[in-house]
N, C-alpha and C positions, 0 to 999 in steps of 0.2 A: 566551453556547456559548467552548468552548475548544479549543481547534487539537486536544484529543483525542478529542470530542464531537466534532466536525467527521467527521473522519477515522474514527474507529466506525460514525456517520451513513455515512459513505463505502463500507469496508467489506462493512457487513448488503447495498447496496446491491449494492453491487456480486458477490457473493457469490448474490445470486437472477439476478442476467442473466448470469454464468457459466452456473448450475447448468441456468440457460433457455434456453443457445445463443449470447444477442444479443451474449457480450461472449466475445473473445480474446484469449490474453495471448502473447505473444511472447518466442522464450528471451533475453536476454542476453549481452555478450560474458561476463559470469559466470555461470556452470551453475548457480547456487545466484538468482537476479533471474530474475524473472516480468516484461515491459513493455505494457501494453495502448496506447493513446494515443484519443485524442476529437479532434474538433476545435480545440480551445482548451489541452488540456495533456493528460499522459501519466501513469498511473499504473506505478508501480515498487515491485514486494511481492522484498523478501530474507530470504531465509534466514542466519540469524548462528550458526552454534555455538559455543557458551559451554562450559564442561569442565562443567559445573552440573544444562547443557539445552539449551532451542535458542532465536532471540530470531526474529522475524518484525517488518522492517522494513517501516516506508510510504512515502513522498515522493512528491509528487503537483510535477512539475516545465511548466513556462509554455511553448508553442510556438516561445520562445527558449533552451529546453534549463537554465532559470535554477529553483533553486531556490525552492517555491515553501512551501509543508510541509513535515512528517515528523516520525515519531515512532514506538517498536515495539512489542510487544503489553504488554510491561512498566509501561508509560504507560502509556495506554490504561487495559488496567485500573486501572491507578493512581487516573486521575482519574475514573473513574467507578464509585466503590465504593463 
């Protein structure tokens, strides 16, 4: 399974849990980035404006703040096509 496939599965789970109210998101110092934390990792979602569209970036950090995985919506869509 690719990074993009794993992150897509995570996005689907987070979407469901957020809609159910069991995951809450906090703003970060960047007004276009939100974060949710779990015991061993954190997830950050960022909106990145581009000239022609808006991209969305997902990043997973371990408890020490080290970046574990990242992808954006374009990369995920391409990997799943």
